[in-house]
N, C-alpha and C positions, 0 to 999 in steps of 0.2 A: 780605192779609186775605182769608179765605174765609168766605163766609156761605151759608146755605141759605135759599132762598125757599120757603115753604109756602103751599099753598092749601087750601080747604075739602075737596078730594077727596084730599088727602094725597099728591098728586104732588109730587115734590121735584126741583128743578133747583139743582145746586150751582154757585155763582158765586164767582170770585176777583177782587175788584177789583184793577186793575193801576195806577191813577193816582188822584190825589186828586180830580179834577173830571171825569174822563171815562175810559171804558174798563173792561171786565170780561171775563175769560175764563170761558167756560162749560165745565164739566167733565163728562165722562161722558155726552155727548149725541151720538148718531150721526144726522147730518142725513139720511142716506140710508135710515133706517129708517122704519117706519110709526109716526110719532109721534102721541100722542093730542092732542086738541084742548086739553087742559089743559096739556100740555107746551108746545105752540105758544104758548098764551096767556101762559105764564110767560116764554118767550123774548121774545115781543113786549114784555112789560112790562120785562124787563131791557134790551132795545134802547132803549126810550123813556127809561128811567131813566139808563142809562150812555152812551147815544148811539152807542156802537160796541161790539160784542161779538165775541170771538175764540173759534173752535172749532178745536182742533189735530186733526191726524190724520184728516181726512175724505177718504174714498175716493169721489169723486162723478163720474159721468159726466154727460153733458149732460141726459139724461132725469131723473136724480135731482136735479140742481141745479134744473132747471126745476120739478119736482114740489114741492121743498122751497120754493122762492121763491113759488109760487102759494099756499102756505098763508098768506102775508102779504098777498096782494092780486093784482090783475091785472098781469100782466107786460107790459112794453113790448117793442117790437123791440129789437134789440141796440144800435143807435145810429141817430140821426137823419140822419147824413151817410154813414157807411160801412155797407155791407151785411154781414150775418153770414156765417159759413162756410156752405158748401152743406149744406142740410138742417137747419141750426141757426139759424133766423131770430131767435130771442130772445137769442142769445149775442153778446157782444162779446169778442173775443180781445184781451187786453192783452199783446201780444207785442213785445219789444224789437227783434226782427228783422222785424216786419211793418210794415204801413202805419199811418199815423196820427200824431197830434202827441204830444209829450211831456207829462207831467202834473206836471213839477216846478215848479208854481205853486200857491199857495193857491187852491183853487176849491171850489165845490159843483157837482155834475154837472148839466150841461144847463140852467144858469140863463138861457140866451138864449131859453128857452121860458117861457110864462106859468105853466105847470104842470110844473115839473121833477119828476123821480122822487121818490118818498117814501123808499124804501129801496134800497140797493145791496148785492149779494151777490157777493163776489170770492173765487174759489177758486184757490189757488196750484198750478200744475201743474209749473212749472220754476223753480227758485230758485237764484240765485247764492250761493256760499258766503260772500261778503263783500259788503256793501252791499245797496242796494235796499230799505231800510226805508220805511215810510209813516208819516206823522204826521197825526193828526186833532186838530181844535180844537173845543171846545164853545162854540158861539156864543151859547147861552142863558146860560151862566154869565158869559161875557164881557159880554153886554148888561146883566145883573144888576148887575155891578160897575163899570159906567161911571160917571164923575162925573155927578152929577145934571143939570147943564146940558147935557152932551153927549148923555146919554140922552134928554132932552127934544128936543133938536135932531134926533137920529137918528129919533125917532118920526114926525117930519113930512116926511122926505126921501123922494124917489122917484128911483130909480136905473135908468139904461138899461144893460141887459146885451146883449151881442152876441157872435156867434161870430167876428167879426173883432176879435180880442182878444190877450191875452198869449200865447195858444196859437199865434198865427200871426204872430209878430214876425219881424224881419228875419234871425234866426239860422236860419230854416227854408229848406230847399231850395224853390225856386220852384214845383216840381211839387206838393209837399206842400201848400203854401199855396193854390195854385190849386184843387186838389181839395177842400180843406176849405172854401174860400169859394165854391165853385161855386153852392151854395144858401145864401142869406144868411138868418139868423134874428136877430131882436132882440125883446125885451120890456122893458117898464117895470114894475119891481117896487118894493114898499116896501123901504126900507132895513132896517125891522124888520118881520119877519112874525110873525104869531101862529100857533103850532103848532096844526094842525087836531085833534090828539088830546088834547094836554096842556094847550093854552091858554098855554104858555110863550111869551114873547117872545124872538125869536132874531134876531140880525143876519144879513142876507142880502147877502154881499159876494162877493169872489173875483175871479179873473182874467178873468172875462167882464164884470165891471162896468166900464163905460166912462165914464160921465158922470152928473152929478147934475142933475135938472131944476131950472131956475131959477138956476143958478150958472154962472159962466164956466168954460170947460174947465179952466183951472189951478186954480181954487178947488174945483171938483168933484173933481179928482184929489187935491188936498190933503185934502179931507174923507174920501174913500175910503181914502187912505193912513193917516190918523189912526185911523179906526175899525178897519182891518185890523190895525194895530199893537196895538190893544187886544185884538182877538179872538184873535190868534195869540201872545199872551204865553205863555211855557212853562207857567205855572201852569194854563192851560186846555187843555193838550195831553197826548196820549199817543203814544209812538213804539213801533212794532211791528217786531220783527225776524221776518221771514217764515221759515217752514219749509215744505218741500213738503207739501201736503195741508191747509194752513191754509185755513179759511173764515172770512172776516171780513164782518161785516154792519154797515153804518152807517145812521144816520138822516140822510139827505141834507137833511132839513128843519131840522136843528139843529146841523150841522157844517160845517167846511171841512176839506179834506184836501190833502196834499202828498206826491207820490211822489218820494223822493229819488233823483237820478240820479248815483250815485257807484259804479257797477259796470260791468264790461266783459263779464261772462259773460252767457249767455242767461237771460232772465227772462220768463215767461209765465203769465198768469192768465186765468181765464174768469169773466166777469161777467154777471149778469142784474139787471134793475132792475124794481122795482114802481112802477106808475104812481101819481103824486101829484095832489093837487087844485091848482087855481089858487091862488097865494099871496094872502094877505089881510093888509093892514096893520092897525095898532092903531086906525085910524079906520074900519075895516070896508071900505075901498076895495080892490078886487081888483087884481091884476096885469093888464096889457093887452099883447096881442100887437101888435107894431109892424111885424114883417116876417116872412114865411115861414109855412109851414103844417106842423105836426108832428103832425096828427091821425092819420095812418097809424102813425107811431112809437108814439104813446100807445096806440092801439087794439090793438097787438100783432097777433096773427093770429086774431082772432075769439073770443078767450077771454072 
């Protein structure tokens, strides 16, 4: 389905919805061009509405990707644990041949911080012919459709997130795990966060979620598993087959994502992230930092 969003200034952004509850392709927009504030506003609204938006055929260098990302907010450093490439401090290279952990777990980015990024911009540079798709899940729609009793229970839960997580399990080489955990980060979040722009209630889960306050370890894991099962039902997901030059932008405040690891060829993307606010629950209580300091990451480079 293709629709056209109009605004009072007659700027037009064409959108093709790609799944029932999440995901839309943006047509005929060049992210490297000097886009008007009206077009950026429409792209932002499309992102908030559809949670993840896809732009094909984008030819973007580092400076262009950074300039485009900055139209949506203050950029963070590339990663709170790994440094960026030389001269590109705001960039995270997602390289299958490089350092880092795999992302084939459901997660939202950096939820071991009290203020995870708001938006992520991932530009595909090298793409395998087969495999390497990414799936996103709409955690707002999933929360909306929870059974009433489970929804009420989730509203009151507080969850501990840590970088000592599914991303550093026993399948990793010891050196990878040691480097990833050299600096420990942990935060307590509401299980249901209120979206800072839309007011929508969204589940806050994923591979960094380790325990639930007030519950035994086993009971906490069971609660997280049940909620994640609802959040990642196929009805709330969209799966994207990457092509070289694709730019995908997702609302990290309202989604989980999963990078499928079913490829042997080289895969590389370049990502920048927009800083987000401290998460807030339905009772107005904010997230709390338990361990680590990510202020330098959030501040970027003085922007």
